[in-house]
C-alpha positions as a printed Julia matrix, in Angstrom:
288×3 Matrix{Float64}:
 -21.65   13.67  -19.24
 -18.69   16.29  -17.58
 -15.58   14.13  -16.32
 -15.05   13.26  -12.45
 -12.25   15.45  -11.83
 -11.11   13.3    -8.98
 -11.12   10.16  -11.62
  -9.51   11.82  -14.83
  -8.52    9.38  -17.81
  -5.77    9.32  -19.89
  -3.9    10.78  -21.71
  -2.23   12.51  -18.18
   0.6    15.08  -18.91
   3.99   13.51  -20.05
   6.43   13.73  -16.91
   9.02   11.93  -14.82
  10.45   12.45  -11.3
  13.51   10.89   -9.88
  12.64    7.87   -7.38
  10.49    8.04   -5.14
   8.54   10.5    -6.39
   6.65   13.54   -4.84
   2.59   13.65   -4.8
   2.36   17.48   -5.31
   4.89   17.43   -8.06
   2.05   15.17  -10.12
  -0.09   15.86  -12.82
  -3.26   15.36  -12.11
  -2.01   15.12   -8.33
  -3.79   11.63   -7.3
  -7.24   11.81   -4.92
  -6.65   10.02   -1.61
  -9.92   10.79   -0.29
  -9.2    13.38    1.41
 -12.71   15.44    0.63
 -14.63   12.4    -0.09
 -14.34    9.57    2.89
 -16.82    9.43    5.25
 -16.14    6.75    8.2
 -18.47    5.23   10.45
 -16.45    3.94   13.61
 -15.21    0.86   11.98
 -11.97    0.92   13.47
 -13.15    2.75   16.41
  -9.99    2.29   19.1
  -7.58   -0.01   16.76
  -4.03    0.91   16.0
  -2.4     0.32   12.76
   1.13    0.18   11.73
   0.86    0.95    7.48
   3.99    1.38    5.45
   4.52    3.41    2.18
   1.91    5.57    3.83
   3.03    8.62    2.92
   1.63    8.65   -0.8
  -0.41    6.92   -2.79
  -2.39    3.66   -1.85
  -1.04    3.73    2.06
  -1.94    7.53    2.28
  -5.24    6.98    1.55
  -5.55    3.66    3.6
  -4.18    6.04    6.43
  -7.06    8.76    5.91
  -9.73    6.22    5.74
  -8.27    4.04    8.95
  -8.16    7.83   10.68
 -11.75    8.29    9.91
 -12.68    4.76   10.93
 -11.49    5.4    14.32
  -7.86    4.15   14.07
  -4.45    5.62   15.59
  -1.86    5.46   12.82
   2.18    5.12   12.6
   2.99    6.33    9.32
   5.87    4.1     7.98
   8.15    5.89    4.95
  11.66    6.24    3.73
  12.62    9.83    3.26
   9.48   12.08    1.74
   9.15   14.09    4.68
   6.6    16.5     2.89
   4.56   13.55    1.86
   4.28   11.98    5.55
   3.51   15.6     6.85
   0.58   16.07    5.17
  -0.53   12.37    5.5
  -0.17   13.38    9.73
  -2.24   16.43    9.02
  -5.23   14.29    7.75
  -4.72   11.94   10.25
  -4.97   14.4    13.14
  -7.81   16.26   11.61
  -9.82   13.39   11.97
  -9.04   13.25   15.54
  -6.76   10.32   15.76
  -2.96   10.35   16.61
  -0.14    9.98   14.08
   3.29    8.98   14.48
   5.21   10.09   11.42
   8.59    7.43   11.34
  11.2     7.69    8.47
  13.45    5.06    7.47
  14.61    1.87    5.47
  12.33   -0.76    6.44
  14.55   -3.2     4.2
  16.28   -3.35    7.39
  15.05   -5.89   10.03
  16.06   -3.77   13.37
  14.03   -0.86   11.74
  11.12   -3.21   10.83
  11.41   -3.83   14.59
  11.74   -0.63   15.93
   8.6     0.25   13.98
   6.48   -2.2    15.73
   7.85   -1.45   18.94
   7.24    1.91   18.68
   3.89    1.55   17.54
   2.88   -0.26   20.76
   5.3     1.76   22.64
   3.69    5.18   21.86
   0.01    4.14   20.31
  -0.8     1.07   22.85
  -0.54   -1.57   20.59
  -1.05   -3.3    17.56
  -3.88   -4.24   15.97
  -3.57   -4.03   12.24
  -0.61   -4.22    9.64
  -0.7    -2.91    6.6
   2.45   -4.06    4.57
   2.17   -1.41    1.59
   5.58    0.24    0.49
   6.83   -1.14   -2.5
  10.04   -0.7    -5.28
   9.62   -1.18   -8.73
  11.82   -0.09  -12.17
  11.44   -1.0   -15.45
  13.53   -2.66  -18.09
  13.47   -4.27  -21.31
  16.12   -6.95  -21.23
  17.25   -9.14  -17.77
  21.06   -8.2   -18.92
  20.02   -4.44  -18.27
  18.6    -5.56  -14.38
  21.31   -5.03  -11.27
  21.85   -7.78   -8.8
  21.83   -5.07   -6.18
  18.42   -3.47   -7.36
  16.78   -6.94   -7.62
  17.97   -7.36   -3.89
  16.62   -4.15   -3.25
  13.0    -5.08   -4.5
  12.77   -7.91   -2.98
  14.09   -6.4     0.41
  11.65   -3.99    0.25
   8.68   -5.83   -0.91
   9.02   -9.2     0.46
  11.45   -9.36    3.35
  10.16   -5.89    4.77
   6.68   -7.83    5.34
   8.52  -10.68    6.54
  10.29   -9.2     8.96
   7.15   -7.07   10.18
   4.85   -9.64   10.84
   7.25  -11.6    12.43
   7.93   -8.81   14.93
   4.37   -7.66   15.06
   2.45  -11.14   15.56
   3.7   -11.27   19.05
   1.8    -8.21   20.12
  -1.13   -8.9    18.2
  -4.56  -10.11   19.74
  -7.34  -12.24   18.33
  -9.24  -10.39   15.88
  -5.98   -8.45   14.67
  -5.39   -8.0    10.97
  -2.42   -8.31    8.31
  -3.38   -6.97    5.16
  -0.6    -7.19    1.97
  -0.86   -4.91   -0.61
   0.11   -7.46   -3.81
  -0.8    -6.75   -7.28
  -2.62   -7.32  -10.76
   0.88   -8.73  -11.61
   1.06  -11.73   -9.37
  -1.22  -13.0   -11.8
  -0.52  -10.95  -15.3
   3.3   -10.15  -15.26
   4.23   -7.9   -17.46
   8.28   -8.36  -18.52
   9.48   -4.8   -17.91
   8.47   -5.09  -14.64
  10.23   -8.8   -14.24
  11.73   -8.14  -10.23
   8.51   -5.9    -9.19
   6.21   -8.94  -10.92
   8.14  -11.68   -9.08
   7.77  -10.23   -5.8
   4.25   -9.21   -6.25
   3.77  -13.61   -6.58
   5.85  -13.87   -3.4
   3.4   -11.85   -1.72
   0.39  -14.01   -2.78
   1.76  -17.1    -1.79
   3.25  -15.69    1.64
  -0.15  -14.48    2.46
  -1.94  -17.72    1.94
   0.59  -19.55    3.77
   1.03  -17.18    6.94
  -2.69  -17.09    7.2
  -2.61  -20.73    7.91
  -0.15  -20.68   10.34
  -1.93  -18.0    12.41
  -5.31  -18.5    12.21
  -5.31  -20.25   15.71
  -4.13  -17.04   16.91
  -7.46  -15.56   15.62
  -5.1   -13.32   13.48
  -6.69  -13.03    9.76
  -4.14  -12.35    6.85
  -5.34  -11.1     3.2
  -4.05   -9.21    0.63
  -5.14   -6.59   -2.07
  -4.28   -6.64   -5.46
  -4.66   -3.18   -7.34
  -4.61   -2.57  -10.61
  -2.47    0.32  -12.1
  -3.39    3.03   -9.72
  -2.32    6.6   -10.35
   0.86    7.12   -7.45
   4.39    8.61   -7.04
   5.65    4.84   -7.99
   4.07    5.55  -12.07
   6.02    9.16  -13.22
   9.15    7.75  -11.01
   9.64    4.59  -12.19
   7.96    4.53  -15.6
   8.96    6.32  -19.28
   7.08    9.41  -19.67
   5.67    8.28  -22.53
   3.92    4.98  -20.94
   3.41    7.16  -17.45
   0.96    9.06  -19.82
  -1.06    6.33  -21.1
  -1.09    4.35  -17.69
  -4.18    2.6   -17.09
  -5.75    2.9   -20.57
  -6.06   -0.84  -21.13
  -8.13   -1.51  -18.34
 -11.86   -2.03  -18.81
 -12.94    1.39  -17.04
 -10.53    3.08  -19.42
  -8.0     4.85  -16.57
  -5.56    4.47  -13.92
  -7.61    4.14  -10.57
  -7.23    6.55   -7.92
  -5.62    5.54   -4.54
  -8.98    6.24   -2.52
 -10.5     3.87   -4.6
  -8.69    1.13   -2.85
  -8.99    2.39    0.57
 -12.46    0.57    1.27
 -10.85   -2.84    0.55
  -8.5    -2.15    3.09
 -11.41   -1.05    5.69
 -13.4    -4.4     4.76
 -10.2    -6.54    5.66
  -9.15   -4.08    8.76
 -12.58   -4.4    10.44
 -15.5    -6.43   11.23
 -16.74   -6.57    8.31
 -13.85   -9.05    7.13
 -14.05  -11.21   10.0
 -14.57  -14.31    7.7
 -11.97  -13.67    5.23
  -8.45  -14.76    5.66
  -6.2   -16.13    2.96
  -7.88  -14.21    0.45
  -6.54  -11.85   -2.04
  -9.26   -8.88   -3.09
  -8.62   -7.66   -6.52
  -9.21   -3.74   -7.0
  -8.06   -3.92  -10.88
 -10.51   -1.81  -12.91
 -11.76   -5.08  -14.71
  -8.47   -6.45  -15.44
  -9.3   -10.26  -14.64
  -7.48  -12.37  -11.96
  -8.15  -15.9   -12.27
């Protein structure tokens, strides 16, 4: 049987990029559902703010949400070309898109993202806290304190800042979706800081779900396994990136497009009885 070119198996070509990485430089180029995702109006008339939506999982979610009927604010750090491509795909689905660059480790910037979403798109129904930062180290003594701080500020402070800013504008039926990870249950020692933040995100999801349930707001998380995004060749040694995902039951890294459906489920009426949940999309790696 011929290999599905959208879902290639390792080994991948050895490669390395400077962080945060660019989609077009990856081999193979990730699949975000550009040619495959078909919407059915599940998010018609909704407004979403998605962080890290220039590439990877965030880009795939933005494409899916747009094809389901949502307008989207695309939050990203500084990857202008990748963000412009996401805007193109959202607008080609007939939806409004706003690209907003900046550092989400700043509470002021997070507040402005929410304000801009409300001001220019008319409200906020869905918040997807997806952006993440990671580095690999084999020894704790090599981890700089300022980098540990940056990892926590990007991966867990920012979701706190954004949720705090967005909740006052959210109506009953709104949804907050956090991206956690298999690392929250199966931490790799080389990803000590990143895995620690992902454990925190899972707990943040559960606690916030209880806190806002009476407002009619649902809070859930998606836990990806190894997913082929610019984060991988820009933060891992080339030799390790070439074998990325090989250990899963499916035998390969997941493509961003393969997570989009989980986010649509949690954002839409399909997930109306789900809150405080963590949905694993891990290629068969077990989360218990």
